Each structure stands twice: as C-alpha cells, then as structure tokens.
VEXKOLSE-853868 format. One line per 2 residues: number of its first residue (from 1); their letters; for each residue x negated, y, z negated of N, C-alpha, C, O. Coordinates in Angstrom, 2 decimals. Each point is the difference from the previous one (the first is absolute). Layout:
NUM = a = X:Y:Z:X:Y:Z:X:Y:Z:X:Y:Z ~ ... $
% end
This chain:
1 = mn = -41.67:-91.10:36.24:-0.48:1.37:-0.02:1.20:0.93:-0.18:1.04:-0.19:0.63 ~ -1.20:1.18:-1.45:1.09:0.94:-0.30:-0.31:1.34:0.66:-0.76:0.80:-0.53 $
3 = kr = 1.38:-0.56:1.69:-0.22:1.27:0.70:1.10:0.99:-0.38:1.17:-0.36:-0.12 ~ -1.59:1.60:-0.06:0.98:1.04:-0.30:0.73:0.37:1.29:-0.58:0.04:1.08 $
5 = rq = 1.85:0.25:-1.23:0.81:0.42:1.13:-0.40:1.42:0.40:-0.15:0.88:-0.85 ~ -0.02:-0.68:2.13:-0.31:1.33:0.51:1.29:0.81:0.07:1.05:-0.53:0.35 $
7 = ps = -1.12:1.82:-0.68:1.21:0.82:0.11:0.40:0.18:1.47:-0.84:-0.02:0.89 ~ 2.12:0.19:-0.67:0.48:0.30:1.35:-0.49:1.40:0.37:-0.41:0.76:-0.87 $
9 = pq = 0.45:-0.42:2.16:-0.41:1.35:0.38:0.77:1.09:-0.74:-0.58:1.02:-0.39 ~ 1.87:-1.23:0.19:0.79:1.01:-0.73:-0.43:0.07:-1.46:-0.12:1.09:-0.56 $
11 = ea = -0.11:-2.25:-0.07:-0.47:-0.02:-1.39:-1.36:0.68:-0.12:-0.25:0.72:-0.96 ~ -0.62:-0.95:1.95:-1.33:0.62:-0.02:0.12:1.52:0.07:-0.73:0.71:-0.70 $
13 = kv = 1.64:-0.21:1.54:0.19:1.45:0.09:0.42:0.58:-1.34:-0.47:1.07:-0.40 ~ 1.34:-1.77:-0.30:0.45:0.46:-1.32:-1.16:0.00:-0.99:-0.17:0.95:-0.76 $
15 = iy = -0.61:-2.03:0.76:-1.15:-0.11:-0.90:-0.98:1.14:0.25:-0.46:0.65:-0.95 ~ 0.13:-0.39:2.22:-0.94:1.07:0.33:0.55:1.37:-0.39:-0.73:0.83:-0.52 $
17 = ae = 2.02:-0.60:0.77:0.61:1.29:-0.35:0.00:0.21:-1.50:-0.28:1.11:-0.47 ~ 0.60:-2.15:-0.29:0.00:0.12:-1.47:-1.41:0.27:-0.52:-0.18:0.82:-0.90 $
19 = rk = -0.81:-1.51:1.45:-1.39:0.21:-0.42:-0.42:1.43:0.30:-0.59:0.67:-0.85 ~ 0.88:-0.20:2.06:-0.36:1.36:0.38:0.65:1.02:-0.93:-0.63:0.97:-0.42 $
21 = ar = 1.90:-1.19:0.10:0.71:0.92:-0.90:-0.65:0.03:-1.38:-0.14:1.07:-0.59 ~ -0.27:-2.23:0.07:-0.64:-0.04:-1.33:-1.35:0.72:0.04:-0.30:0.78:-0.91 $
23 = vd = -0.51:-1.03:1.94:-1.31:0.66:0.09:0.18:1.50:0.20:-0.70:0.79:-0.63 ~ 1.62:-0.40:1.49:0.25:1.43:0.23:0.48:0.70:-1.27:-0.39:1.14:-0.27 $
25 = al = 1.23:-1.82:-0.51:0.48:0.59:-1.25:-1.15:0.20:-0.98:-0.07:1.04:-0.66 ~ -0.82:-2.01:0.57:-1.16:0.15:-0.89:-0.88:1.16:0.47:-0.45:0.81:-0.81 $
27 = as = 0.20:-0.74:2.11:-0.86:1.06:0.55:0.62:1.38:-0.21:-0.72:0.97:-0.22 ~ 2.03:-0.89:0.28:0.66:1.31:-0.15:-0.14:0.56:-1.42:0.18:1.19:-0.21 $
29 = ng = -0.51:-2.06:-0.75:-0.21:0.47:-1.38:-1.32:0.75:-0.15:-0.18:0.73:-0.98 ~ -0.72:-0.89:1.93:-1.28:0.70:-0.06:-1.09:-0.73:-0.72:-1.16:0.40:0.07 $
31 = si = 1.49:-1.49:-0.78:-1.02:-0.84:-0.62:0.57:-1.41:-0.15:1.21:-0.19:-0.15 ~ -2.10:-0.78:0.19:0.39:-1.41:-0.11:-0.78:-0.61:-1.15:-1.22:0.15:-0.08 $
33 = ta = 1.94:-0.83:-0.81:-0.62:-0.63:-1.17:-0.05:-1.51:0.19:0.62:-0.55:0.91 ~ -1.36:-0.11:-1.78:-0.09:-1.46:0.05:1.37:-0.63:-0.22:0.32:-1.01:0.62 $
35 = ad = 0.49:1.60:-1.48:1.35:-0.53:-0.24:0.85:0.08:1.27:0.83:-0.88:0.24 ~ -1.04:1.91:0.56:0.75:0.13:1.26:-0.29:-1.15:0.95:0.88:-0.43:0.75 $
37 = lk = -2.10:-0.07:-0.78:-0.40:-1.06:0.93:0.71:-1.31:-0.28:0.13:-0.83:0.89 ~ 0.34:0.64:-2.11:0.66:-1.25:-0.38:1.30:-0.23:0.76:0.47:-1.13:0.09 $
39 = tl = 0.11:2.20:0.45:1.25:-0.14:0.75:-0.22:-0.37:1.46:0.96:-0.22:0.73 ~ -2.22:0.16:-0.30:-0.31:-0.21:1.41:-0.52:-1.40:0.28:-0.62:-0.63:-0.86 $
41 = dr = 0.90:0.14:2.06:-0.60:-1.25:0.45:-1.41:0.29:0.52:-0.43:1.16:0.00 ~ -0.27:-2.19:0.44:-1.40:0.22:0.41:-0.12:0.95:1.18:-0.95:0.78:0.06 $
43 = ig = 1.89:-0.83:0.87:-0.08:0.91:1.15:0.24:1.44:-0.45:-0.64:0.92:0.51 ~ 1.54:-0.73:-1.44:0.21:1.34:-0.56:-1.23:0.51:-0.72:-0.35:1.17:0.12 $
45 = rc = -0.31:-2.06:-0.88:-1.23:0.41:-0.70:-1.10:0.32:1.00:-0.79:0.92:-0.23 ~ 0.71:-1.67:1.34:-0.97:0.32:1.05:0.28:1.38:0.58:-0.92:0.78:0.24 $
47 = kv = 2.18:-0.49:0.00:0.37:1.31:0.55:-0.38:1.13:-0.95:-0.49:1.04:0.44 ~ 0.71:-1.25:-1.72:-0.40:1.01:-0.98:-1.52:0.19:0.06:-0.47:1.14:0.03 $
49 = an = -0.28:-2.23:-0.02:-1.46:0.11:0.04:-0.45:0.71:1.27:-0.90:0.85:-0.05 ~ 1.49:-1.19:1.18:-0.40:0.60:1.28:0.41:1.45:0.15:-0.79:0.84:0.41 $
51 = dh = 2.04:-0.55:-0.76:0.57:1.30:0.34:0.11:0.99:-1.15:0.12:1.20:0.22 ~ -0.18:-1.71:-1.46:0.26:0.88:-1.14:-1.06:-0.12:-1.09:0.27:0.32:-1.16 $
53 = wg = -1.44:-0.76:1.51:-1.09:-0.16:-0.97:-0.26:1.31:-0.74:-0.26:-0.01:-1.20 ~ 0.32:1.10:1.91:-0.30:1.30:-0.59:0.93:0.44:-1.11:-0.38:0.84:-0.82 $
55 = ic = 1.58:-1.39:0.77:0.93:0.38:-1.07:0.15:-1.09:-1.07:0.83:0.12:-0.89 ~ -1.64:-1.17:1.00:0.01:-1.05:-1.03:-0.83:0.46:-1.19:-1.09:0.54:0.17 $
57 = de = 1.61:-0.76:-1.39:-0.82:0.32:-1.17:-1.06:-1.10:-0.17:0.01:-1.00:0.71 ~ -0.90:1.20:-1.66:-1.12:-0.92:-0.16:0.45:-1.43:-0.30:-0.58:-0.95:0.51 $
59 = qa = 1.62:0.80:-1.33:0.50:-1.34:-0.32:0.60:-0.67:1.23:-0.16:-1.20:0.19 ~ 0.85:1.97:0.64:0.57:-0.56:1.23:-1.11:-0.43:0.95:0.08:-1.06:0.61 $
61 = rn = -1.11:1.88:-0.50:-1.12:-0.37:0.87:-0.68:-1.27:-0.51:-0.33:-0.88:0.79 ~ 0.13:0.79:-2.10:-0.60:-1.21:-0.57:0.88:-1.22:0.24:-0.49:-1.09:0.29 $
63 = al = 1.80:1.28:-0.42:0.93:-1.11:0.25:-0.08:-0.47:1.45:0.04:-1.20:0.27 ~ -0.16:2.14:0.66:-0.12:-0.37:1.41:-1.33:-0.68:0.29:-0.05:-0.99:0.74 $
65 = in = -1.02:1.51:-1.30:-1.33:-0.59:0.21:-0.07:-1.42:-0.56:-0.71:-0.84:0.54 ~ 1.44:0.59:-1.62:-0.03:-1.31:-0.66:1.27:-0.82:0.25:0.29:-0.94:-0.74 $
67 = dp = 0.45:1.28:1.77:1.26:-0.69:0.31:-0.26:-1.49:0.26:-1.05:-0.37:0.53 ~ 2.00:-0.49:-0.90:-0.18:-1.43:0.25:-0.10:-0.36:1.49:-0.59:-1.02:0.35 $
69 = hh = 1.15:1.85:0.52:-0.01:-0.34:1.42:-1.17:0.67:0.71:-0.24:1.20:-0.15 ~ -0.49:-1.99:0.93:-1.20:0.51:0.66:0.30:1.08:1.03:-0.84:0.86:0.22 $
71 = fv = 2.01:-0.88:0.41:0.35:1.08:0.94:0.05:1.34:-0.72:-0.53:0.99:0.50 ~ 1.15:-0.97:-1.65:0.13:1.24:-0.77:-1.38:0.47:-0.46:-0.33:1.18:0.12 $
73 = rs = -0.48:-2.11:-0.63:-1.36:0.37:-0.43:-0.80:0.57:1.16:-0.74:0.97:-0.17 ~ 0.87:-1.56:1.36:-0.73:0.50:1.17:0.45:1.40:0.38:-0.83:0.86:0.30 $
75 = ca = 2.13:-0.62:-0.31:0.52:1.34:0.31:-0.52:1.02:-1.00:-0.38:1.11:0.36 ~ 0.38:-1.50:-1.63:-0.49:0.90:-1.05:-1.49:0.28:0.16:-0.44:1.14:-0.17 $
77 = al = -0.33:-2.16:0.51:-1.44:0.18:0.18:-0.28:0.96:1.17:-0.89:0.83:-0.09 ~ 1.65:-0.96:1.16:-0.19:0.89:1.15:0.47:1.42:-0.31:-0.59:0.97:0.48 $
79 = ag = 1.63:-0.84:-1.28:0.53:1.33:-0.34:-0.90:0.73:-0.98:-0.16:1.22:0.08 ~ -0.43:-1.99:-1.01:-0.82:0.61:-1.05:-1.33:0.35:0.51:-0.82:0.53:-0.75 $
% end
C-alpha cells in the first residue's frame, strides 16, 4: 500500500497560509473566474464556493458545481 506522507505541523501551517493568501488575493479582485480556480487545491475551491460564491462569474460557478471532487460540488450546491 502506498500511503502519502502527512505534512509536519510546520509544513501544514505553511500550506494553509499559502492557500489563504491565494484565496484572499482572488477575492480582493472583486470577481473570480473559472481560470482562477485552476490555481487552487480542493480545499481552496471549497473555500471559494463557501465564502465567495457571490463574486464568482457564471463559468466559475459552473466549474465549482461540476468539480471532480465531491466536497467542492457539495459546497457549491449549498452555496448556490
């Protein structure tokens, strides 16, 4: 079995901070496009769906609704 290595607590803090910075930067633009979502991991896309649905354009909303990951699709369904 091939298990992925879990990040150390310090590595996790860096990952979370980088994700937050990317999502905050997108939100500060005032609108989020489908192309913007390509730079995010699934947790970042969930955060966009949960917290920034109102500034997503139609293509971004469709991308979130049809995301390959069920967590993202669920967040989008609840937001929409």
